[in-house]
C-alpha positions in Angstrom: -1.3 -7.9 -11.6 -2.3 -6.1 -9.1 -2.9 -8.8 -6.4 1.0 -9.6 -7.5 2.1 -6.0 -6.2 -0.3 -6.4 -2.8 1.7 -9.8 -2.2 4.9 -8.0 -2.4 3.8 -5.4 -0.9 2.9 -7.8 2.3 5.7 -9.5 2.1 7.9 -6.3 2.3 5.9 -5.4 4.8 6.1 -8.5 7.0 10.0 -8.9 6.2 10.5 -5.1 7.0 8.7 -5.6 10.1 11.2 -8.9 11.1 14.4 -7.4 10.4 13.3 -4.1 12.5 12.9 -6.2 15.6 16.4 -7.3 15.4 17.6 -3.5 15.2 20.1 -4.0 12.5 20.1 -3.1 8.5 17.3 0.1 9.8 18.1 1.6 6.1 17.1 -1.6 4.5 13.8 -1.8 7.0 12.8 1.8 5.8 13.3 1.2 2.2 11.2 -2.3 2.3 8.6 -0.6 4.2 8.8 2.5 1.5 9.0 0.0 -1.3 6.0 -1.9 -0.2 3.8 1.1 0.1 4.8 2.2 -3.3 4.0 -1.4 -4.6 0.7 -0.7 -2.9 0.1 2.4 -5.0 0.9 1.1 -8.4 -1.5 -1.8 -7.5 -4.4 0.6 -6.7 -3.9 2.6 -9.8 -4.0 -0.5 -12.2 -6.8 -2.4 -10.2 -8.9 0.5 -10.5 -12.2 1.5 -11.5 -13.2 -2.0 -11.5 -11.3 -3.5 -8.1 -8.8 -6.4 -7.6 -10.0 -9.7 -8.3 -10.6 -12.3 -5.2 -8.2 -14.6 -3.9 -8.7 -17.2 -1.2 -5.7 -16.8 1.3 -4.5 -19.9 2.9 -6.0 -19.1 6.2 -9.2 -20.4 7.8 -11.9 -19.6 10.9 -14.7 -21.7 12.2 -13.9 -23.6 8.6 -14.3 -20.5 6.4 -11.3 -19.6 4.4 -10.2 -16.0 4.1 -11.2 -13.7 0.9 -9.1 -10.9 -0.2 -10.4 -8.5 -2.4 -9.8 -4.5 -2.2 -12.7 -2.7 -4.0 -12.9 0.2 -5.8 -13.3 2.7 -2.6 -10.2 0.7 -1.0 -7.9 1.0 -3.2 -8.9 4.8 -3.5 -8.7 5.5 0.1 -5.8 3.0 0.0 -3.4 4.8 -2.6 -4.1 8.1 -1.3 -3.0 7.2 2.1 -0.1 5.4 1.4 1.5 8.0 -0.2 2.7 9.8 2.9 3.1 6.5 4.7 5.6 5.9 2.1 7.7 9.4 2.5 7.1 8.9 6.1 9.1 5.4 6.1 11.5 6.0 3.4 12.6 9.6 2.8 11.4 11.5 6.6 13.0 9.5 9.4 11.1 9.7 12.8 12.8 10.6 16.0 16.0 8.6 16.7 15.3 6.8 20.0 13.8 3.6 19.3 13.8 3.4 15.3 14.0 -0.1 15.2 11.0 -0.5 17.4 8.9 2.3 15.7 9.9 0.4 12.0 8.1 -2.8 13.6 5.0 -0.6 14.7 5.1 1.0 11.3 5.1 -2.6 9.5 2.2 -3.9 11.7 0.4 -0.8 11.1 0.3 -1.1 7.5 0.1 -4.9 7.3 -2.9 -4.5 9.5 -4.6 -1.9 7.5 -4.2 -3.8 4.1 -6.5 -6.8 5.8 -8.9 -4.1 6.7 -9.0 -2.7 3.4 -9.1 -6.6 1.8 -9.9 -9.3 4.0 -13.5 -10.4 3.4 -14.0 -12.5 6.4 -15.5 -10.9 10.0 -12.8 -13.1 12.0 -9.9 -11.8 9.8 -11.0 -8.4 9.6 -11.2 -8.3 13.7 -7.4 -9.7 13.7 -6.0 -6.9 11.1 -7.7 -4.5 13.0 -6.2 -5.0 16.4 -3.0 -5.4 14.6 -3.3 -1.8 12.8 -3.7 -0.7 16.6 -1.6 -2.3 17.9 1.1 -1.0 15.7 0.5 2.8 16.3 0.7 2.4 20.0 4.5 0.4 19.3 5.3 3.2 16.8 4.3 5.9 19.8 6.4 4.0 22.7 9.7 3.0 21.0 10.0 6.9 19.8 10.3 8.3 23.1 9.4 11.5 21.8 8.0 12.3 25.5 9.2 11.5 29.0 6.7 9.2 29.8 4.9 8.1 26.7 2.8 5.2 28.3 0.2 7.0 29.9 -1.7 8.4 26.8 -0.9 5.1 24.8 -2.7 3.1 27.4 -5.7 5.8 27.4 -5.7 5.0 23.2 -5.7 2.0 23.7 -8.5 1.7 26.4 -10.8 3.6 24.1 -9.8 1.6 21.0 -10.9 -1.7 22.6 -14.2 -0.1 24.1 -14.6 0.3 20.1 -13.4 -3.1 19.6 -15.9 -4.4 22.1 -18.6 -2.4 20.2 -17.1 -3.5 16.8 -17.4 -7.3 18.0 -20.7 -7.1 18.6 -21.7 -5.9 15.2 -20.3 -8.1 13.2 -21.3 -10.8 15.9 -25.0 -9.6 15.4 -24.3 -9.4 11.7 -23.1 -12.7 11.3 -26.0 -14.5 13.4 -28.1 -13.3 11.2 -26.5 -14.3 8.0 -25.2 -17.6 9.2 -21.8 -16.9 8.1 -18.7 -14.6 8.7 -18.3 -14.2 5.5 -18.9 -10.2 3.9 -20.9 -11.2 1.0 -23.8 -13.0 3.7 -23.7 -9.6 5.4 -24.7 -8.1 2.1 -27.6 -10.5 1.3 -28.8 -11.0 4.6 -28.6 -6.9 6.0 -32.1 -5.8 4.4 -33.7 -8.7 6.2 -32.9 -7.8 9.9 -35.5 -5.9 12.0 -36.0 -2.4 12.3 -34.9 -2.3 16.5 -31.9 -4.9 15.9 -30.3 -2.9 12.4 -30.3 0.5 14.5 -28.1 -1.2 17.0 -25.6 -2.8 14.8 -25.8 0.6 13.3 -25.1 2.7 16.2 -22.5 -0.2 17.3 -20.5 -0.1 14.2 -20.1 4.0 14.7 -19.0 3.6 17.9 -16.7 0.8 16.5 -14.9 2.5 14.0 -15.4 6.1 15.6 -13.2 5.1 18.0 -10.4 5.1 15.4 -12.4 8.0 13.7 -12.3 10.6 16.6 -15.6 10.8 16.9 -17.4 12.4 19.7 -16.2 11.2 22.4 -13.2 9.3 21.4 -11.1 12.3 19.9 -10.2 12.6 23.6 -7.2 10.3 23.0 -5.9 12.0 19.8 -3.7 14.7 21.5 -2.1 13.1 23.9 -1.5 10.4 21.4 -0.6 12.1 18.7 1.7 14.6 20.9 3.5 11.5 22.3 4.7 10.7 18.9 6.8 12.2 16.0 5.4 13.3 13.2 6.1 10.8 10.8 3.7 8.3 12.7 1.1 11.1 12.7 1.6 10.9 9.2 0.4 7.1 9.0 -2.2 7.2 11.6 -3.8 10.1 9.8 -3.7 8.7 6.6 -3.8 5.1 5.6 -4.9 3.8 9.5 -7.6 6.8 9.1 -8.9 6.0 6.0 -9.2 2.4 6.3 -11.2 2.7 9.5 -13.7 5.3 7.3 -13.6 2.7 4.9 -14.8 0.0 7.2 -17.7 2.5 8.8 -18.8 3.0 5.2 -18.7 -0.7 4.0 -20.5 -1.5 7.5 -23.2 1.0 7.0 -23.9 1.2 3.1 -23.1 -2.7 2.3 -23.1 -5.0 5.1 -26.4 -3.4 6.8 -28.4 -1.8 3.7 -31.7 -1.9 6.1 -35.4 0.1 5.7 -34.4 2.1 8.6 -31.6 3.6 7.3 -33.1 7.3 7.3 -33.0 7.3 10.9 -29.4 5.9 11.3 -28.2 9.0 8.5 -29.6 11.5 10.8 -27.9 10.0 13.8 -24.9 10.0 12.0 -25.1 13.3 10.4 -25.6 14.7 14.0 -22.6 12.7 15.7 -20.4 14.0 12.7 -20.8 17.8 12.9 -21.1 18.0 16.6 -17.9 15.7 16.4 -16.1 18.3 13.8 -17.4 20.9 15.6 -15.5 20.4 19.3 -12.8 19.1 17.3 -11.9 21.9 15.2 -12.7 24.3 18.5 -10.1 22.5 20.7 -7.4 22.3 17.5 -7.4 26.0 17.4 -6.3 26.1 21.1 -3.1 24.2 21.0 0.3 25.2 20.8 1.6 22.5 20.0 2.2 20.9 15.9 1.2 17.3 16.7 -1.8 18.1 19.2 -3.3 20.6 16.7 -2.8 18.1 13.2 -4.2 15.3 15.5 -7.5 17.2 16.4 -7.8 18.9 13.0 -7.7 14.8 11.8 -10.8 13.8 14.3 -12.5 16.9 12.8 -12.1 16.2 9.0 -12.6 12.0 9.7 -16.3 13.8 11.0 -16.9 16.0 7.9 -16.8 12.5 5.8 -18.5 11.1 8.7 -21.1 13.6 7.9 -21.4 13.1 4.4 -21.7 9.5 5.0 -24.7 10.3 6.9 -26.2 12.2 4.2 -25.5 9.5 2.1 -27.7 7.1 3.9 -30.9 9.3 3.9 -30.6 10.1 0.4 -30.4 6.3 -0.3 -33.2 6.0 2.0 -35.2 7.8 0.3 -34.7 6.7 -3.0 -32.5 9.6 -4.2 -29.5 7.5 -5.5 -27.8 9.8 -7.6 -27.5 12.5 -4.8 -26.3 9.0 -2.2 -24.0 8.9 -4.4 -22.5 12.4 -4.7 -22.6 12.1 -0.8 -20.0 8.8 -0.7 -18.1 10.3 -3.6 -17.2 13.1 -1.6 -16.5 11.4 1.4 -14.0 9.8 -0.7 -12.4 13.0 -2.7 -12.1 14.7 1.5 -10.5 11.8 2.8 -7.6 11.6 -0.2 -6.8 15.2 0.2 -6.7 14.9 3.8 -4.5 12.4 3.9 -2.3 14.0 1.3 -2.3 17.4 3.3 -2.1 16.2 6.8 0.9 13.9 6.0 2.5 16.9 4.8 2.0 18.9 7.5 3.3 16.2 10.2 6.5 15.9 8.1 6.5 19.7 8.4 5.8 19.3 11.9 9.4 17.0 12.2 11.4 19.4 10.3 10.5 21.9 12.5 11.5 19.3 15.4 14.8 19.2 13.5 15.4 22.4 13.2 14.1 23.9 16.4 14.5 21.1 19.0 10.6 21.3 19.7 7.2 20.9 18.2 6.4 23.9 19.9 3.9 26.7 17.6 6.5 29.8 17.8 8.2 32.5 15.8 11.1 31.2 14.8 11.8 32.7 11.3 11.6 29.4 10.2 10.6 30.4 6.8 13.4 32.7 6.0 16.4 29.6 7.0 15.1 26.8 4.9 14.6 25.3 1.7 12.1 26.9 -0.5 10.2 23.3 -1.8 9.7 23.0 1.7 7.8 26.2 2.5 6.0 25.6 -0.8 4.9 21.9 0.2 3.6 23.2 3.8 1.7 26.3 2.5 -0.5 23.9 -0.3 -0.8 21.8 2.6 -2.1 24.5 4.9 -4.1 26.3 1.9 -5.8 22.8 1.6 -6.8 22.2 4.9 -8.1 25.5 5.3 -10.3 24.9 2.0 -8.5 28.1 0.3 -8.8 27.4 -3.7 -7.6 25.9 -5.8 -6.4 23.2 -3.6 -8.0 19.8 -2.9 -9.7 20.7 0.6 -11.4 23.6 -1.2 -12.7 21.3 -3.3 -14.1 18.8 -1.5 -15.7 21.1 1.7 -17.4 23.0 -1.5 -18.7 19.4 -2.6 -19.6 18.7 1.0 -22.0 22.2 1.5 -23.3 21.5 -1.9 -24.5 17.9 -0.9 -26.0 19.7 2.0 -27.7 21.9 0.7 -29.4 19.4 -1.7 -31.3 18.2 1.5 -34.2 20.7 0.2 -34.9 16.8 -2.2 -35.5 15.4 0.9 -39.6 14.3 1.4 -39.0 14.6 5.4 -39.5 18.3 6.8 -37.2 16.7 9.6 -34.0 15.5 7.4 -34.4 18.6 5.4 -34.1 20.3 8.7 -31.0 18.2 9.6 -29.3 18.7 7.0 -29.8 22.2 6.9 -28.2 22.5 10.6 -25.3 20.3 9.6 -24.5 22.4 6.9 -24.2 25.4 9.6 -22.4 23.4 11.8 -19.8 22.9 9.1 -19.7 26.6 8.6 -18.4 27.2 11.9 -16.1 24.1 11.7 -14.8 25.8 8.4 -14.4 29.4 9.7 -12.3 28.1 12.8 -10.3 25.7 10.7 -8.8 28.6 8.4 -8.2 30.4 11.5 -6.1 27.3 12.9 -4.3 27.1 10.0 -3.1 30.7 9.7 -2.2 30.6 13.0 -0.3 27.2 12.4 1.6 28.7 9.3 1.7 32.3 10.1 3.3 32.0 13.4 5.1 28.4 13.3 6.5 29.1 9.6 6.3 32.4 8.7 7.1 34.6 12.1 9.9 35.9 12.8 12.0 35.9 16.1 15.1 35.6 17.9 15.5 31.7 17.6 17.5 31.0 14.5 16.8 27.7 13.7 18.9 25.1 11.8 18.5 22.4 8.9 16.0 20.5 7.6 17.1 17.1 6.4 16.9 16.9 2.8 14.8 14.0 2.8 12.3 15.8 5.3 12.0 18.6 2.6 11.4 16.2 -0.4 9.1 14.6 1.3 6.9 17.8 2.1 7.5 19.4 -1.3 6.6 15.8 -2.7 3.1 15.3 -1.0 2.3 19.1 -1.1 2.6 19.3 -5.1 0.2 16.2 -4.9 -2.0 18.1 -2.9 -2.7 20.7 -5.8 -2.4 17.9 -8.6 -5.4 16.0 -6.8 -7.3 19.7 -7.4 -6.2 20.2 -10.7 -6.7 16.8 -12.2 -10.6 16.2 -10.3 -12.2 16.0 -13.7 -9.8 13.0 -14.5 -9.9 11.6 -11.0 -13.6 11.0 -10.6 -14.0 9.1 -13.9 -12.7 6.5 -11.7 -15.2 6.1 -9.0 -18.3 6.3 -11.6 -18.3 2.6 -11.6 -18.4 1.9 -8.3 -20.8 4.2 -7.0 -23.2 2.6 -9.8 -22.8 -0.8 -8.2 -23.4 0.7 -4.6 -26.5 3.4 -5.5 -28.0 2.7 -9.0 -26.3 6.0 -10.3 -22.6 6.6 -11.4 -22.7 10.4 -9.6 -19.4 11.0 -10.1 -19.3 10.8 -13.9 -22.0 13.7 -13.2 -19.9 15.7 -10.9 -18.0 17.4 -13.5 -18.3 18.8 -17.0 -15.6 19.2 -18.6 -13.1 21.1 -16.2 -15.9 22.4 -14.6 -16.7 20.6 -11.1 -20.9 20.2 -10.5 -22.8 18.7 -8.1 -24.2 16.7 -10.7 -25.8 19.4 -12.5 -23.7 22.9 -13.8 -27.4 24.7 -13.1 -26.9 24.6 -9.4 -23.6 25.9 -8.7 -19.8 24.9 -10.5 -16.6 25.6 -9.8 -13.2 25.3 -11.7 -9.8 24.4 -9.8 -8.3 22.9 -13.3 -8.9 26.8 -14.7 -8.4 28.2 -11.2 -4.8 27.0 -11.4 -4.0 29.3 -14.6 -6.1 32.1 -14.3 -5.2 33.2 -10.3 -1.4 33.4 -11.2 -2.7 35.5 -13.9 -4.8 37.6 -12.0 -1.7 37.9 -9.4 -0.2 39.9 -12.2 -2.0 42.5 -11.3 -0.9 43.1 -7.8 2.4 42.4 -8.7 2.5 44.8 -11.1 1.0 47.9 -9.1 3.8 46.8 -6.0 6.5 47.2 -8.5 5.2 50.3 -10.0 4.6 52.0 -6.6 8.0 51.1 -5.6 9.7 53.1 -9.0 11.5 55.7 -8.1 10.2 55.8 -4.5 12.6 54.9 -1.8 11.1 52.7 1.1 10.8 53.9 4.2 10.1 51.2 7.1 9.9 52.0 10.5 8.7 50.2 13.7 5.5 49.7 15.3 4.4 52.1 18.2 5.4 50.5 21.0 4.2 52.9 24.0 7.4 55.3 22.7 10.4 52.4 23.5 12.1 50.3 21.0 9.8 47.0 20.9 11.9 43.8 21.0 10.2 40.7 18.8 10.5 38.2 21.3 8.5 40.4 23.6 5.7 41.8 21.2 5.1 39.2 18.7 1.6 37.4 18.8 2.1 34.2 20.1 -0.3 30.7 19.6 -1.8 31.9 23.0 -2.8 35.8 22.4 -4.0 34.8 18.6 -6.7 32.1 19.6 -7.9 33.7 22.9 -10.9 35.5 21.8 -12.2 32.7 20.7 -11.0 30.6 24.2 -12.8 33.5 26.0 -16.0 33.4 23.7 -16.4 30.1 24.0 -15.2 29.6 27.5 -18.8 27.6 28.4 -17.2 24.7 26.2 -13.0 25.3 26.8 -13.7 26.5 30.7 -10.1 27.7 30.4 -7.5 27.8 33.3 -4.7 30.2 33.6 -2.3 29.9 36.6 0.9 32.2 37.6 3.2 31.2 40.3 6.0 32.9 41.5 9.6 31.3 43.0 11.5 33.1 45.6 13.7 30.4 46.6 13.2 31.4 50.4 12.7 35.1 49.8 9.5 36.4 49.8 9.8 39.9 48.3 12.3 39.1 45.6 11.2 37.0 42.9 13.2 35.1 40.7 11.3 33.4 38.3 7.2 34.0 37.0 6.2 30.7 35.4 2.7 31.1 33.8 0.7 28.1 32.6 -2.7 27.9 30.6 -5.1 24.9 29.5 -8.5 24.0 28.6 -10.6 21.6 29.9 -11.6 18.1 28.0 -15.2 18.2 27.3 -15.5 14.5 28.2 -12.9 13.9 30.6 -14.0 14.5 33.8 -17.3 13.6 33.3 -17.1 10.2 31.3 -13.5 8.9 31.5 -12.6 9.8 34.6 -15.7 8.1 37.0 -14.5 5.0 34.4 -11.4 5.2 35.5 -12.1 5.3 39.1 -15.1 2.5 38.7 -12.2 0.5 37.4 -9.7 1.5 40.4 -11.8 0.3 42.6 -12.7 -2.9 41.3 -9.0 -3.9 40.8 -8.5 -3.4 44.6 -11.8 -5.3 45.4 -10.5 -8.1 43.2 -6.8 -8.2 44.4 -8.3 -10.6 47.2 -8.0 -13.1 44.6 -4.3 -12.5 44.9 -4.1 -12.8 48.6 -1.8 -16.1 48.6 -3.9 -17.7 51.0 -4.7 -21.7 49.9 -7.8 -21.7 52.2 -9.3 -19.1 49.8 -8.5 -20.5 47.3 -10.0 -24.0 48.3 -13.4 -22.4 49.4 -13.3 -20.9 45.9 -12.8 -23.9 43.8 -15.3 -25.7 46.4 -17.8 -22.6 45.7 -17.5 -23.2 41.8 -18.4 -26.9 41.7 -21.0 -26.3 43.9 -22.1 -23.8 41.4 -21.6 -26.3 38.5 -23.4 -28.9 39.9 -26.8 -26.4 40.7 -26.6 -25.4 37.3 -26.4 -29.5 35.9 -29.0 -30.7 38.1 -31.5 -27.6 37.0 -30.7 -29.0 33.1 
């Protein structure tokens, strides 16, 4: 039954994408995409914990048929990733311009992600990977959310194609070793790959999948590309697309490449993950646009999951199957909560845009003038991404630290030190992420100001409320959710770690003697404890008149718009402290309209410099530009030049044949 639902999903998405190109019946297209996502979620629920049965598709490459099967881990990531996609395509609308093209891009992204999750052949996998990437580009381009979306989209596609080339090389290496394009052959022959080749393939896999996950240096395409589209696009890219990329990386490093040198590769993955998380969250804190901030945050959360994946490789190489399964399970929990929470906030950003006309993080008294369910859903998502109890992000990040703390079980001092330093790096990441989402919600939602927002669409409010409640449901029901991953962990690591990660309502890192929490109980206890301050507040107001006075402002009456804490002032202290990373710039220009002493306008601009752009991407762009200028001679249009070139190639070919 699960495969039938997945076939229905693919049919609905394909039909919806084709109909979207006509620009007609767009309401029907949105319903088809949403229903397809719901059907896939239902298939995931039905097939877990065992996965779907493998079927052979009527497609082939190099004489090999395409097999299709979705494993339990893929079902988990796909199911939670598709919940925001269903809301984004059906309930919440993107920017109005080019909506038909956006729906086509969304359908392509979803179909590509389905192929990445299920296809069992390297050729089909690469095709699905490229379709998923191009679908995201089409979504952003057709929305026309900014005046010139072409440049950020080209930058995104350029870096993604670098990753695609690395991924192609890795798959070619695995296929050459196994003699087949089938992933089952990869798994059987992966343990026989020599150490140097295994390391090279592992690095290529990290680069290939890391381009879409936002690992350094690839995360620099995130703010511009996310900022060129709507929140609906961000909900799909940071949900099911990002989860598909992580699944590919995890499958590649754990199943395709079970080589003896996994310990060193695990250390490399941990280091890349931690550095990516630190840099991404530092830059997220400095953003003053909803989409740019959430885009950097997506790269940060993907890097946290990659860090735990690296820890899993280290534990497995050291023969610690239970701890390897723990780390692998934690990464899945983290990405499930992230997909729900980030999708919620991206759709919240669309609500802010509809009400205020922009995506700027600014005071607008938004919380007072919108639906209560909208604000509560956004609050739950912010609490999760800030790792506040009892939300899903708090649970997963607690598990992340508990996993890294158990690095003392490793035999080598180097591995222990790496995981200890990784814990310190992620602690910094968690602290900055907390401040980031305090800034986002405190200024962007709660902040009072002179700007009066409009109304949020009912569909957007419902979508935000539903996804926010799902974030809480994931945390509260964690003891139940963990049961569906036990069989998958047992098959990969020889130990059913998820079954040991809870003791009744308590969540534990394999043993309750090490540490424990219980979001299931916290959701009951916390409201009861809140009755104490609420009672004290009520008692303090009884019989006493509350007197309100404005904040002292130099003896003058303060103006809310002039004295409010802005996104810049909130993050300026950290910008100054980490100026060696940010290299901030601030410029003030005066417009005088020809009269030097009569200033008509004062323009202030500020920015932070990208870390890799000036040193890596800019020189590469200049090199490509120089090569293109040199190769322009091939387009000279002169017949004698073309004849001479053909003659030269003929001589070279004849020479090669004589050498043989």
